[in-house]
C-alpha positions, 0 to 999 in steps of 0.5 A, spaced: 523 489 506 525 494 500 529 490 496 534 487 501 537 494 502 539 496 509 536 502 513 541 507 511 540 506 504 532 506 505 533 513 509 536 516 503 531 514 498 525 517 503 522 523 501 521 528 507 518 535 507 523 537 512 528 531 514 530 535 521 523 533 523 525 525 523 519 521 525 515 527 526 515 528 518 508 528 515 512 524 509 517 520 511 516 519 518 511 513 518 517 509 514 522 511 520 517 508 525 517 501 521 524 501 519 527 497 524 521 492 525 523 485 523 519 483 517 518 476 519 516 477 526 508 478 526 509 480 534 513 486 531 507 488 526 501 486 530 500 493 533 502 497 527 497 503 526 496 500 519 496 493 521 489 492 517 493 492 511 498 486 513 497 479 510 493 474 514 497 470 519 496 463 519 497 459 526 503 454 525 506 457 519 511 462 518 509 469 516 513 475 513 510 482 511 508 481 504 509 488 500 504 487 495 499 485 499 500 491 503 499 495 497 493 492 494 489 492 501 491 500 502 489 501 494 482 498 496 481 502 501 484 508 498 479 507 491 473 506 496 474 513 499 476 516 492 469 513 490 465 516 496 468 523 495 467 523 488 460 522 489 459 526 495 462 532 491 462 531 484 462 538 482 469 540 486 476 540 484 478 534 488 473 530 484 478 530 478 483 527 482 478 522 485 476 520 478 483 519 476 485 514 481 478 511 480 480 510 472 487 508 473 484 502 477 479 500 472 485 500 467 489 496 472 483 491 472 482 491 464 490 490 463 489 484 468 483 481 465 486 482 458 493 478 460 489 473 464 485 472 457 492 472 453 494 466 458 488 462 458 487 463 466 481 461 469 477 467 473 478 463 479 486 464 479 486 471 478 
């Protein structure tokens, strides 16, 4: 899943709060929970606690985890929560962080639209 690396190479690149905590670590622990899952087997992933972010599975076709799909799905939910928190507590210090993420996403959309215009891509294809 991660650039064709094996388990040991991935673990070396993970960030841990305390590496001795292993799967209980709040930063790298969740990655260790999924590191042995087969990226081409839906049954390995369907009960994952973040399965809602996985790309859809179509009956009768091959399925594989799409990292970009997972990232975009998570980002949509994250931005929705950031927007909600920003409007709920506009005077709080945390709203600055929410504002930053909202503006970063807006910038991504502007870049995507600009690139689509440059390449003469139809809106439906974006």
